N, C-alpha and C positions, 0 to 999 in steps of 0.2 A: 301721499306722503313723499313719494319721491320727487314729485313737482314743487312741493313745497319747500323740501330740502335744496333743491336745485336753486330755487329763487333765492332762498336765504343765503346761499354758497355764493352766488353771483354778486349778491350785495355787500356780502362780508368782504369778498375778494377785490370789489371796487373801492371800498375804504382802504383796505390794505394797499392797493395800488397808488392810492392818492398819498397815503403815508410815505411809501418808499420812492415815489418817482422823483421827488426833489432831491433828496441825497443821491440818487442814482445819477441824476444830471450833474451835480457838483462832482460825485467821484469820477465820472466820465472825462471830466475836464481838468481836475486838480489831483487825481489819484489819492483823495483822502476820504475816509468814513467819517462823515459830519453828524455825530452823535447830537449835537447841539439843535440840529433841526427840529428834534422832537420837542425841544422846549418852545420853539416856534409854534408847535401845534397846542401846547397847553396856553400859551399866550393868546393865541387866536381864539381858543375855546372861551377864556375868561373875557376877553375884548368884545366878543361876539355877543356873550351872555349880557355884559353890561350895557352894550349899545342896544340889544333887544329890549332890556327892561326899561331903557328910557324913551326908545322910539315905538317898540311893537312892531317893528319892520325887519323881517328876516332878511331881505335883500341889503338893507344899511348895515345890519351885523355882519353880514358876509363881507362887504366890501371894506368896512372900517377893520374888521380883523385882519384882512390881507393886508391893507396899508399898514398896520401896526407890526405885524410879523415880517413883512418885507423890509421895514425900515430897521427892526431888529437884526435880521439877516444880513444887510447891507453893512451895519456897523460892525458886525462880527467879523466879515470878511476882509473890512479894512483896516479894523484896528488889532484883530486877535490872528486871523489865518494869513493874511498876507505877510506880515512881518516874521512869520515862522515857516513858510512853505519850503524853504531850502534845507530844513534840518530832518528831512526824512519823515516817512508816514506815521511813524508813531507818536511825535511831538503833537502834531495837530489832532490826533485820535485822542491823546489824554487831555488836551486842552479842551477838546469838545465834551468830553465826559465831565471835566470840571465846570463847564459852563452849564451844563444840564443839571448837575446836581445842585450847583449855587442857585439856579433859576428856581428849582423846585422849592428851596428854602425862602427865596423872594416871593414866591406865590403864596406860600404859606403865611408869611408875615403881613402881605398886603391884603389878600382875600379871605385869610382865616384858614385853619387846618381842616373844616368840616366841609363835606360835598356839599354844592350848592345846585338846585332844581334848574333846569334849562325848559321851562315849559312853553315852548315854540309850537305855535298852531301853523302847520303846513297846509297851505292852500290847495291841496291836491287831494283828490278823491281816493277812496279805497277801491282797489280793482280786483275783480275775481277773474282768475285764470284757470280754467279747468275745476279742479277741487281746490286750488291754493288761492290764499288770499295775499295780494300785495297793499301793503298800508301805504298811506300817504308819504310817511317818512321814507320808508323803503323806495318808493316811487322816486322821491326827492333825490336820493342818494345815486340811484341808477342815472337819472337824468344829468345831474351834475357830474358824476363819474364819467359817463360817456362823453359829454361835452368837454370835459378838461382833457380826457385821453386824446380824443380827436384832434382838439386844439392843439395839444403838445406835439402830436405826430405831425399835423399840418406844419407847424412853426419849424420843427426840426428838419423837416425833409422839403419844404417848399418856400420858405422865406430866407432872407439874407442872414437873419440871427441864427438859424439852423445851419446855414453853410459855414457861418463863422465858429459856430459851437463845434462843428465836426472837425474844422480845420484845427482849431486850437487843442481838441481833445487827441488828435493824431500827432501832433508835434506843435507844442506851445511855441519853442524857440524860433522854427522855422516860420510859423504863422506870424509871429512877431516882426520877423525879417521881412516877410512879404507885404508889412504894412497894416496887418490886423492889430487893432487896440485890444491887446489880450486883457489888459485891467477891465476895459469896460464890458468885454465879453463876460469875464468872470462876476463881475459887479451884477451883471443882468441876470444870469444864471442863479446867483444867490437871491436875487429879488423873487425870481419866479419860484425858486425852490422852496422859499419861506412863506410865499403866498399860498402855494400847493398845501403847506402844511397848516396854515391857517384854516383853509377851506376843510380839510379833513379834521381839525380839531372842532370846529362848529359843528359838523355833521355828526361826529362822534357824541358830541355834548347833545345834540337833538336826540339821536338814535337811542341814548341810554338815559336821557333825561337827567344827566348829572355830569358836573364839573367840578374836579378837585386837584390838588397841588401835584399829585403823583400819578395823574392820569396818563402821563407819556411812557411809565415804566414799562409795561408789557408791550405797546407799540414801537418801542425802542429796540428790543431785542428781537421782535418779529421783523422789523425793517431789515435789521442786519442778516437775518435769515433768507428773506426774499431778495434782497440785493446780491448775495452770494448766489443763491439758487438760480437767478436769473441771468447770472453771467455778468460779473462785477462792470458797472457803467454801461449796461444795456438796457435802455428804457424799455424796449419791446420785450426783452427777457423778463424784465421786473413786473411787467403787466401780467404775463404769462403765469409767472412764479406766484404773483399774488391770487391770481385766480384759482391754482392750482391748491394752494394753502387753503384759501376760503373754502373751496368746495370739500375737499378732504376733512377739514375740521367739522363742517357742518354734517356731512354724512357720517362720519366716525360716531358723534355726539348723538345723531338721530338713530343710529342703527345699533350702536354698541353701548350706548349710555356714557356715563363718566368712568369707564374702566380706567382710564389715566387722565391726567389733568389735561384739559383742552388746549391750554397754552403750551403744552410740550409737543403737541402733534406738529407744529410748524418745524421744530428742530427733528423730528423723527423723519418727516418727509424730506427734509434738508439732507440728512445723513445717508437716506436710502438713495436719493437721487446723486448725490456725489460719488456713492460708491459704484455707480453704473456708468455716470457721465461727470468726471471730476471738474470739467471746465465749466459746468452750470448748463441750464437749457440753451441759452444763445450766447456764447461767448463774443465779445467785441464791443466797440464802444458806439457805434452809429445805430440809430433808429431804423430797424428793419434790414439791417445788413447781415 
């Protein structure tokens, strides 16, 4: 039971990390909490579902979903966030919440108010580890999660894009004065952030075999808890916080049952950690610093 709970917690933590990583990158560079990113998650889930129904290809579903959500994120940063960046952090936050709520209604009108099945067949075997069972879907989430997180780490620490992201994150005006095209860096981060949201949306849809207009509600507030707990704008802290919350949720439910709502556990962990360490797990904006 311990091993099974550990595996389930890591899988859940991987999903949470994918959900929160994009908004973390955006916060690190713009200092705004992009709630609308979760609308990209739902858009990716619906897009992936429709592409899978048409092609029966999970890879095609993931790729097209990423493109659709990335395009949505680019349009948001270009026509919504960029004109209001100089008005303080609250205006972009409220605008993002408004977009998120509006997109839920758009999804309800376009795709209907009822949950849709996502009966994807994952071409991976069921693996037995000790006395625990890792399903094909869980294995897919682990493989994709590890690949994305390692790829993100490599991009931020070993590529020119990562260098530009860190420079723009530390001081946008100085980076611009030194010749960095900060507008292009911001646009690229939005593209990456919303593509990550699409991946998490498709994986959520497959894991729970359902897609519905308000599927982003719970991920939205857990995303906020994870970002704050990890240390605002720190990708590595976000990953650690996501894994911590995933493991705590799983073990609490496994050993204590539903003594309290499962979705409240993230905020209990957040409150306890912040009482001990108000700056979060890893304060700062750079990956691994």
